[in-house]
N, C-alpha and C positions, 0 to 999 in steps of 0.2 A: 655842733657836736654830732648831729646825724650824718652830715657829709663826712666828717672825720671817721666815724665808725664804718661807714660804707667803704671809704678808701682803705682803711685798715683790713677790712674783710677781703677786699679785692687783692690787696698785697699778700695777705696770708694765703689766699687761694693760689696765687701765681707761684709762690715759693713752696707750696704744699706744706705749710706750717701746722695745719690742722684747724679745728674750730676754736675761735677766740672765746675764752671764758671771761676774761677781764683784761683791762689795759690801764696804763698810767703813764703820765709824762715822765721822761727820764732826763730832763734837762737838755743842755746843749745851747750854744749861742749861734753858730753858723747854720745849724739845721734843727729840725724838730724831731727829737728822739722819743720813742715810746717803748716801754716794756709791755709785752703782751704774753699772757698765759693762755696756752691752748690745751687741748686734750692730749697733746704730745709732750710738751715741755714749755720752758720759758724762752722767749726770743726778744731781740731788739729790732725794731723797725726804725730806720732813719729816713724821714721825709726831707728831701734835700731842698734847701733854700738858696744857699750860696755855693753849694758843692754841686758841680755840674757832672753830666754824664762823661764828658771828656776827662774830668778830674778822676773819676772812677777808673776809666780806661788806663790812665797813666799810673794809677796806684797798683793796678793788678799785677804787673810784672814783679813788683817788689813783694807783694803779699804771696805770690806764687813761689818766689825764691825763699821766703821765710818758712812757708809751709813745707817745702822740700827739705828744709833744714830743721824741721820739728820745733820751730820757735813758738812759744805760747802767745799767739796773737788772736785777735777776734777777726775771723775771716768772713768775707761776704759769701752768702749762700747762692747757689745757682737755682734759677727758676725754670720756667717753661723754655724748651729748646736750649737748655744750658746757658741761658742769658742771666747776667748778674744784676741787671737793673730793670725795675718795673717802671713803666711809663703809661699814663693815660692822659686825658685832657686837662686834668687839674693837678696831678702830683707826679713826682719822680721819686723813687724810693729804692733802698736796698734793705736786706735783712741779714741778721747774724744770730748765732746762738748766744744766749745770755748765760754766761758761766755763773755758777753759784759762788757767792762771795761778796765782798764789799771793798771799798777803798780803805787803805791802811791808816792806822794811827801813826803819827810821826814819832819814831823813836829809833834808837841805834840799830835794833834788829831788823826793822822793816827797811831802813835805808841801806843796810848791808846787803839785804836781798835785792833791793832795787838796783844797787850798783852792780851786783853780779849779773843780773838779767840784762842790764844795759850793755855790759861788756860782751855778753853772749850775742846780743844783736850786732854789735860792732865787729864781731868775729865772723859773721856770715859773709861768704864771698859776694863781692859786689861787681865783679867784672861783667862787662857788657850791659850794665844798667846805666841809664842816662839820668843826669840831674833833672829835677822838676823845679818849676818856679815856685819857691816858698819864701817864708820870711828869713830863711837862712841863706838865700841867694846873695852873692856879693854886692849886688847893686840895690838891694832892698831899701836901705836907709836913704841913699841919695835920691832914688826914684820917688819914694813916698814923701820925703821932705819937700820936693818940688810941688807935689799935689797939695800938701798942707800950706805951703807958702802961697800958692795961688789962691787958696781959700781965705787965709787969715792975715797974710802979709809977712814980709821977711823978718820983722822984729820978733814975731812969735816963735820962729824956729832958729833964731840966732844961736842960742845956747846949745842946740842940738848939733849945729854945724861946727861949733867950737869944740864940742866933745869929740866929734868924729875926727876932726883935724888932730886933736891931741893923741888919739889912738893910733894914728898913722895909717899906713897902707894895709887895708883889710886883706888884700890878696896874700900878704905874708902869713896869714893865719891858716891858709888852705893847704895844710899838710895832714898826712895820716887820715885820708878820707875813708868813709865806710857808708853802709846804709845807716841812716839816722831816722829816728822817729819824729823828731821835730817838736814834740810837746810831752816829753817823758816826765810827767808829774804824778803825784799820788792820785789825782782825780782820774787818771787814765790807766791806773793799775788796779786789777781785781785780785784781792788776796783771799785765800780760804785756808784756815787753820795754819796761818803763818807762812804759807807758800804763795808766791805770785803765780796765779793760774792763767791770767790773760792780760795782755796789753791791748787797750782799745784805742779808737780814734786815730787812724793813720792818715789823716788828711794832709799832714805836712811831711810825709815820708819823702826822702830824697837821698841823693848822694852828697855828702858834705863832710867837713872835718868832724871826727868822732867827738872832739872836745866841745863842739857846739852843743851837742846833746847833753854832755856831762855838765857844762856850764849852766844850761837852762835848768837842769834838775837841781844844781847847787843853789841857784837863785830862788827856786820854788820851795825848798825845804830847809835850807841852812841859814836863812835870815829870819829871825823871830822878832816881831815888833821892830824891824829894821836893825836888829843887833845880830851879828854873825855868831853862829853856834859852832864852835870848832869841833866839839864832840860828835855832832851829827855829820859834819863834813868828813871827819876821819872815818866814820863808819861807812859812809857812801864810797869813799875812795878805797878803803880796805876791801870792801865787797867787790868793787870794780876790778881791783888788781889781783884778786884770786883767779881771774880769767884772763885779763889783758893788762900787762904792766905798762905804765906810762913811762916814756923815755925822757931824757933830760930836756930835749927840745920842747916837748909838750909841757913839762913843768915850767920852763922859761916863759912860754906863751900863755899859760893858763890864766893868770890874773888879768891879762889884757883881754883874753877871750871872754871871761866872765863879764868884764866891763862892757865889751862890745855887745854881747847878747843882752845885757841890761839896757843898753841904748836901743837895740832892736825892739825890745818889749815896749819901751817908752814910746817909740815912734809908732809902733803898731796900735797901741791903745789910743794915742792921740788921733791917728787917722780914722780909726774905727768908731771911737766914742767921743773923743775930746772936741771934735768940731761941732757936735750937737749938744754937748752937756757940760755944765760947770759944776756938777755934783762933786762934793769934796773927795769922795773915794776915787772918782774918775781922774780928778786933778792929781791926786796922789800917785795913781798908777802911771799917769803920763810923766811923772817925775821920778820913776823908779831909779833911774841911773843916779840921780842926785840925792834922793832919800836914803839910799844905801851907801852913799859916798863911794861909788865904784871907781871913780877916778883915782882914788888913793888906796883901794883894796889890794892887798897882797896875799897871795896864796900862802898858807902856813907851811913852814919848813917840815916836810914829812920825813926827812932823813934821820931826824933825831927821835922819831916816834918808835 
């Protein structure tokens, strides 16, 4: 604890955040995040565990583009010599302003707002930005299934390969690309008085099909206890289409893309947690694609709504 406080003090000094009055753990899986309250205001410090300095460097062009377009994102602060990353012998860290607010409750109004903001993101010009290697990369499943197979054997990943084969050529999904967040879920949205004031955690930001983002959000909020909630889905899509209308080609592909992203999530959880744990919740997440019966899921007909 003493070393942690010393590191937080050093990071606060580097970014000129002020004197730390209190701090608390802010969650996070890939990194250690902390809320700190200083004599100036509240900030977030991210101590990076799996997130590298190179990752930050490749994120910055995207965040700078979003800032130029006034998108409500959580931006990295600059420290000494206008550097975005603090480094010493024990930690690497970045700092951000902690906007006042909280994660939203899941209901039609909040999903309408999330849909609109997601479409705002997809409308930001993405020319001259290069794709990053994320879980939305076209080779993600195949590459990671090889790693899982090497660890646990071919039989364990057989159903993943069958599901991928049924989905067909993933490259066909790569239409209508944009800047994507990569994890646009309620836990990464800060709401204040009904407004979405900040989108946080841009570790998966890249260039990819807009529908990949929308599909992941659909999976995170529109399936309750494995049951699809059409009302929530319609609110999300309606909000999205107030800014950016989906065309017929996107509607044709959307159910397959939701299925594909479900398989991506299942693969990612298996690789990250399933190799070490047989906890029932982990096993369930590894089977998201099958738990939600995504092979047979069909996007609701919106033309009659």
